[in-house]
N, C-alpha and C positions, 0 to 999 in steps of 0.2 A: 411721803409724797410719791405719787405714781411716776413711773419712768416716762420719758418723753413720748414714746410710741403710744402708751396707754392714754396719756393726756391728749395727744393729737387725735386719737380715736374718739375720745369723749367730746372734744371740740367739734369734730366732724359730725358726730351724732346729734349734738345740740343744734348745729347749723342746718342739718337735714330736717330736723323737727321744726325749726323756725329760722329761716335765713334772714329774717328782718330783726332778729334779736340785737339789741344794742351791744356795743363792745363792753360797756360798763356792766350790763346784766350778764353777759357771757363770762366776763372776768370773775364776777362774784360767784357764779355757778361753778366755775372751774377752780376757785380758790386762788386766783392770780391777781396781780395788779393789772389795772387797765392797760398800761403800756406794755407789760409782758405778754398779755393776752393778744393785743394788737400785733405785736411782733410775731407771735406764733401763727396767727391767722395769715398774716402777710407772707410768712415763710411757706405755708401750705399753698397759698396762691402762686407764689413765685416758682415753687417746685412742680406746679401743674397738678397737684393733688386736688385742689379745689379749682375746677375749671370755670365755673360760672355760678351765678345765683339766679334762681328762676321762680316762677309762680306755679303752684299746683291748681289747675283750672278744673272745675266741675263740668265735664263735657255735656252732661244732660242739661244742666242749667244754661249752657251755651247753645242748646238746640242740636247737639251732636249725639243723638241717641244710638246710631248705628256704628258698631265697632266690628272689625274683622282682622284676622291674621291672614295675609295673602302669601301663598307659597308661589314664587315665580321661578320658572325654568327658562333659561336663555336658549336662543337658537344655536349660538356658538359663543365661544369666549374670546372673540376677537377684541384686542385691546381698545380699539377705537369705538366699537359698539358698546362695550362695557363702560367706557368713559362717558359716552353719551347717555347711557341708561342712568348712571349715577348722577350726572349733572341734572338730568330731567327730574329724577325722583326728588332731588333736593329742592326743587322749585315748588313742589305741591304741598300746600297746607294740610291736605287730607292725610298725608303720610307723616305720622308722628315719629316713626322709627323705621330704619331699614338696616337689616343685618345680612352680610354675606356669610353663607354657611356651607358646611359640608353636608353630604347626604343627598337625598332625592331632589331637593330644590336648591337653586343657586342663591336665592335671596328670599328673605322673609320680611314682609312689610306689616307694620301696625297701621291700619287705616281707620279714620273716623269720618263719618258723614252724617248729615241730618237724617237720612232715611235710605231705604233700599233704592229708590229712584235715583237719588244723588250718587249712590255707590255705582249703579249701572252706568251712569254718565261718566264717572271716574274711569271705569273699565273701558268703555267703548270709545270715549273721546280722548282719553289720555293713555292709559296703560297699554292697551292693545294697538296703539299707533306707534309705539316705540319699536323700531326694527329688531332690536335684540331680544324682545320678549317672544318666546315660543308659546308659553301657556301660563296660566295662573289658576291656582286652586284656592277657593275662598273657604275659610273656617270662621263662622260667626262666633263672636264673643257673647256668651250667655250672661255672664256676670264676672266681675273682677274680684279675684281673691286677694291679690297683692299687686300694688302698682308701683 
């Protein structure tokens, strides 16, 4: 029988593949009883290893054909300005992910929009109105290799 860490990794892999799998099917796949499997999944949730269950959406089917990685540089790192920037970024559906990073840019945004016009509105009506934003450099996503 695999050790606990290997079993947890297998459970996580199965849930990543299909988060809607029933506990009974997951238990069968893992070689566990349903109650034992449920307890392991619950322990992973309680420990914060499994944070949430989500849906993988096909952006193109949703009319979101434009994807970009946006490198944002801040005017300065004033605590209040940064806090406002983060709060505002969290409100925008176009921003799928935001990472604070080291290097030449302060933040990297994964942005999706229907088209270039919508992206320009995102920049002009939203991103460039945030006082902390000094500049943004857009890198278009040509194709997704791994999501």
